[in-house]
N, C-alpha and C positions, 0 to 999 in steps of 0.2 A: 540046179546050178545057178539059174537065174536068180533063186531067192537068196542065194550066197552073194552074188555081187550086189544085189541091193542092200543087203546088211552091211557089206564093206563100205560102200558109198555113203550111206546113212552114218557110220561110225566117223569117217574122214570128215565129212561135213560138221558133225558134231564137235570133233576136236578142234577144227579151226574156229568155229563160233566161240567155243571157251576161251581159246588163246585171244581172239579178239576183245571180248567182254573184259578179260584181266587187264589188257593194256589199258582199255579206256578206263577202267575204274582206277588203275594206278595213277593216271595222268591227273584224273580229278582229286586224287588225295594229296598230291604234290600242290596243286593250284591253292588248295584249301589251307594248307600249311604255310605257304610262303606269304600270303596276304597278311596276317597278322604280325609277321615279322617284319614287313615293310612298313606297316603302320608304327610299329615300335621304334624303328629307325628315325622316321620323320619326327616323332614325339621326343626323342632324345636330342635331336639337333635344334630344336626350339631353344631359345636362350635371349635374355635381355640384359643389358649392360648397366641399366639404369635402375637404382632404387630410390623410391619416395618414402622416406621416414617422417613421421609427424607424431605430434602430440596435439589432441584436440580437446579442450575442456567442454565446449558447448556444440561442437559440429561445424562450427565455420570453417575451421582449419582443414577438418577432414574432407568437406566438399571440395577445397581447392586441391588438396592432395590426391583424390580420385581423379579431378580433371587432368592434372600433370601426369597421373599414370597412363590416362587413356592417351593422351597425345605422345608420350616417349614409349608406349608399350611397356613401361616399367613396373616393377614389383613394389608392392605396398606393404609397410611395416608399420604398426602402430606402437608407438611409445605408451605404455601403460603404466601408472603409478601401481605398486603393489596395494596400496590404499588409495582407491579411486576418490577423487574429488565429487562430492555432491553439490547440488544447488546451493544449499546453505553454506558450504564451505568456500564458494566462489563470489560470497556477498562481500563486495568492496566497501559497501557502506557500514557494515558491521566490523568495529574495530576488534571484535573477540572472534572473528571467523577465521578458519584455518589460513586462507590466503593473507589475510591482514595481519596474523601471527607471523606467517613466514617471511612476510615482507619486513616486519619489524625487528625480526631476529634472523640474521643470516645463518645462524647454525641450524635452523630448521630447515633449510632450502635445500639440503642433500636428500632429496626425495628418493626412495627405494624404488626400484621398478619391478615388474613382473620378471621382466628378463632384459638384458643389453645384447644379447645374442642374436645376430642375425644370419640365419641360414645362408650358406653361399657368400658370405661377406667378401670374401677375397676375388670372386668372380666380378663385382660391381667396379666399375669405373668412373661412374657419375652418380653422386648421392645429391639428392634434393632433401633438405630438412626444413620441417614446417613446425611453426608454433604461434600460438597467441601471444600477443605483447601484453606482459604485465608489469605496470609502472616504469615503461619505457625499455625494459628488458626481456628477453626470451623467458618464456615460462619455465621455471626451473627444472622440471622435470627432464627437459630437453639438455640441460647442462650434464645431467647425470649420464645421460646416453652419450653424449659427446666425448666426456672423460674417459668412458669405459672402452672406447673402440679406436682403433688405429686406423686413421684416413690417409697413411701415406701413399703416394701415387694415386690419389683420386682427386677427381674436381669435384667441390662441394659447392653447392649452390641453394643459400637459405631463402626462405620466403615466411612472410609471417601475415597473420590477419589482425586487424583491430578496427573499431570505430572511427578513430580519427588519428591514432599515434602513427608516426614513421616507423619505419625499420632502424633508423638511426643508426646507433653503434651496437645495436644487439647481435649482430652478424659478426663484427670483428671481436666483441667480446667472446663469442662462442670459438671463434677462431684461436684465441689466446689459450682456452681450455684444451684444445685438440692435440693429438698427437699428429702432426703432419697434415699434409692434404694442401690443395691449392684452392684457398677460399674466395669465393667471388663476393660481390657486395650485396647481391640479394635483392627481393622485391617485398613491397608491402600491397597486399590486397585487401579490399574492404570485406565487411563481416558477410557480403552477398554479393560477391564478385561473379560476373557473368563467365560462362565457359569460354566465349568467343575472347575475352580479354585474356584469360589464363592461357588460351592455347597460342596468341599471338605472342605473349611474352615467353614461353617455353620455346618457340620456333626462333627467337632471336638469340637464345641460349647455343644453338648449334653452330 
C-alpha cells in the first residue's frame, strides 16, 4: 500500500513539473517573436522629408551635399550623366574638350542621365539641389534633372560650388525650367568649404 501511495505522489509531482515547464517555454517563445516585430515597426517609422540632389564633376559639390544631408538628416541622390565626364572632358582650356563643345553649342547640353527618377519623390517636401558653376550657369546635367521632375508643393533650395563665380542667376534660370516649386535664392560655396559654414547656412534655412 505504501508503495502505491509513493507512486501516486510521484506521478502528481511529475505532471505538475511538466505543466510548469511548458508554460515557461511558451512565455520565452512569445518574447522572442515580439522583439523583431517591434524593431520592424521602429524602422518603418523612420523618415526624412529632405532630399539633397546633386551633380558633382570633381567632388567639391559632393562634399557640400554630404554635409547638408548630415545636418538635415536628409537623403542623398546623385545626378549622374549616362556618359560620365572624364578629366579630359572637363578641361576648360581645351577648345575641343567635351565641356567646351557643349558650352559653344547649346544643342549638346541636353545631357542624358542614368535616371531622373528619385525613389519616394512625393514624400520629400524640401529639395536641396547642388551643382558646380559652368560659365556662370548651373552645370547642364542639373537642367535635365530639373526639367524631368515635378516640384509642385516643394521648397527648393539651390546651392553651388565654384572657385570664384557667384551663384548669380543660375538658381533663377533653373526655376524657369522647373514644373512648380517654391524656389529660393540659393547659396554659393567655395570648392573647399568647411563643414561649419555649411551647417550654419543650412540652419538659417529652417
